[in-house]
VEXLOMI-852572 format. One record per residue (C-alpha): residue in three letters; y negated, x, z; residue number from 0. Coordinates in steps of 0.05 Angstrom, whole numbers, plus 32768, in hexadecimal, padded with zeros to 4 digits. Layout:
! residues N
<'ALA'; <Y; X; Z>; NUM>
...
This chain:
! residues 104
<'UNK'; <8000; 7FFE; 8000>; 0>
<'UNK'; <7FBD; 801A; 7FF1>; 1>
<'UNK'; <7F75; 8005; 8000>; 2>
<'UNK'; <7F41; 7FFE; 7FC2>; 3>
<'UNK'; <7EFE; 8018; 7FE5>; 4>
<'UNK'; <7ED1; 7FF1; 7FB0>; 5>
<'UNK'; <7EED; 7FAB; 7FBB>; 6>
<'UNK'; <7F08; 7FB4; 7FFC>; 7>
<'UNK'; <7F47; 7F95; 7FE0>; 8>
<'UNK'; <7F8E; 7FAA; 7FF5>; 9>
<'UNK'; <7FBB; 7FBE; 7FBE>; 10>
<'UNK'; <8002; 7FB6; 7FCC>; 11>
<'UNK'; <8034; 7FDB; 7F9E>; 12>
<'UNK'; <8077; 7FBA; 7F92>; 13>
<'UNK'; <80B2; 7FE2; 7FA1>; 14>
<'UNK'; <80E5; 7FB1; 7F82>; 15>
<'UNK'; <80E3; 7F74; 7F55>; 16>
<'UNK'; <810D; 7F41; 7F2E>; 17>
<'UNK'; <812D; 7F50; 7EEE>; 18>
<'UNK'; <80F4; 7F2E; 7EC6>; 19>
<'UNK'; <80BE; 7F59; 7EEE>; 20>
<'UNK'; <80E2; 7F97; 7EDD>; 21>
<'UNK'; <80EC; 7F82; 7E90>; 22>
<'UNK'; <809E; 7F75; 7E92>; 23>
<'UNK'; <8091; 7FB5; 7EBD>; 24>
<'UNK'; <80BD; 7FE7; 7E8F>; 25>
<'UNK'; <80B1; 7FBE; 7E4A>; 26>
<'UNK'; <80FC; 7FB9; 7E44>; 27>
<'UNK'; <8129; 7F7E; 7E30>; 28>
<'UNK'; <815B; 7F60; 7E5F>; 29>
<'UNK'; <8196; 7F82; 7E38>; 30>
<'UNK'; <8173; 7FC2; 7E41>; 31>
<'UNK'; <816C; 7FBF; 7E8D>; 32>
<'UNK'; <81B3; 7FAA; 7E96>; 33>
<'UNK'; <81C8; 7FE8; 7E72>; 34>
<'UNK'; <81A1; 8011; 7E9F>; 35>
<'UNK'; <81BA; 7FEE; 7ED8>; 36>
<'UNK'; <8204; 7FFC; 7EBF>; 37>
<'UNK'; <81EF; 8044; 7EB7>; 38>
<'UNK'; <81CA; 804C; 7EF4>; 39>
<'UNK'; <81EA; 8014; 7F28>; 40>
<'UNK'; <81BA; 8024; 7F5B>; 41>
<'UNK'; <8181; 8008; 7F38>; 42>
<'UNK'; <8196; 7FC1; 7F4A>; 43>
<'UNK'; <8199; 7FA8; 7F90>; 44>
<'UNK'; <81B3; 7F5E; 7FA7>; 45>
<'UNK'; <8190; 7F34; 7FD4>; 46>
<'UNK'; <81B9; 7EF3; 7FDD>; 47>
<'UNK'; <81BC; 7ED8; 7F97>; 48>
<'UNK'; <8182; 7F02; 7F7D>; 49>
<'UNK'; <8185; 7F3E; 7F57>; 50>
<'UNK'; <814B; 7F71; 7F67>; 51>
<'UNK'; <8138; 7FAE; 7F42>; 52>
<'UNK'; <8128; 7FEB; 7F70>; 53>
<'UNK'; <80EA; 800A; 7F41>; 54>
<'UNK'; <80F0; 804B; 7F61>; 55>
<'UNK'; <8135; 804E; 7F4C>; 56>
<'UNK'; <8122; 8038; 7F04>; 57>
<'UNK'; <80EB; 806F; 7F06>; 58>
<'UNK'; <8120; 80A7; 7F18>; 59>
<'UNK'; <8150; 8091; 7EE1>; 60>
<'UNK'; <8115; 8093; 7EB1>; 61>
<'UNK'; <8102; 80D5; 7EC8>; 62>
<'UNK'; <814C; 80ED; 7EBE>; 63>
<'UNK'; <8150; 80DB; 7E76>; 64>
<'UNK'; <814C; 8115; 7E44>; 65>
<'UNK'; <8108; 8120; 7E1B>; 66>
<'UNK'; <8101; 8117; 7DD5>; 67>
<'UNK'; <810B; 8163; 7DC9>; 68>
<'UNK'; <814D; 8162; 7DF0>; 69>
<'UNK'; <816D; 8123; 7DCF>; 70>
<'UNK'; <814B; 811A; 7D8D>; 71>
<'UNK'; <814D; 80DA; 7D64>; 72>
<'UNK'; <8189; 80C7; 7D44>; 73>
<'UNK'; <8168; 8096; 7D12>; 74>
<'UNK'; <814F; 80C9; 7CE3>; 75>
<'UNK'; <816F; 80AD; 7CA7>; 76>
<'UNK'; <8137; 806E; 7CB2>; 77>
<'UNK'; <80FD; 809B; 7CAE>; 78>
<'UNK'; <80D1; 8086; 7C74>; 79>
<'UNK'; <80BA; 80CE; 7C61>; 80>
<'UNK'; <80EF; 80FD; 7C56>; 81>
<'UNK'; <80DE; 8144; 7C45>; 82>
<'UNK'; <80CA; 8153; 7BFC>; 83>
<'UNK'; <80A7; 810A; 7BFA>; 84>
<'UNK'; <80E9; 80EB; 7BF4>; 85>
<'UNK'; <80F5; 80A0; 7C16>; 86>
<'UNK'; <8135; 8093; 7C3A>; 87>
<'UNK'; <8169; 8065; 7C1B>; 88>
<'UNK'; <815D; 8030; 7C4F>; 89>
<'UNK'; <8117; 802A; 7C44>; 90>
<'UNK'; <8120; 802A; 7BFC>; 91>
<'UNK'; <814C; 7FEE; 7BFF>; 92>
<'UNK'; <8125; 7FCB; 7C2B>; 93>
<'UNK'; <80E6; 7FD4; 7C01>; 94>
<'UNK'; <810F; 7FBE; 7BC1>; 95>
<'UNK'; <8127; 7F7D; 7BE7>; 96>
<'UNK'; <80D9; 7F76; 7BF5>; 97>
<'UNK'; <80C8; 7F7A; 7BB1>; 98>
<'UNK'; <80FC; 7F4E; 7B95>; 99>
<'UNK'; <80EB; 7F15; 7BCB>; 100>
<'UNK'; <809F; 7F1A; 7BB4>; 101>
<'UNK'; <80B4; 7F13; 7B68>; 102>
<'UNK'; <80E6; 7EDD; 7B72>; 103>
């Protein structure tokens, strides 16, 4: 809990929240949140029939994830601009479908 000197208001920082609160806080879908819980079960706590998400545990989990340099993206095949000015096959097919739809 912290005190804001400008307004005199007390700001309370949540320690945990519902699944919906965690989805909004971290910008993930429900499926991704449950995937995180499966990988790191300490993220979720039960209080009666309510599932609470421990934000400190989620933050620790996120901090333990590899960086981009350590785990490069596997979706290089979907890049629009490949070396030498080429376009990937996936993008070329999507552009062709879009052009056909515009003409037909």
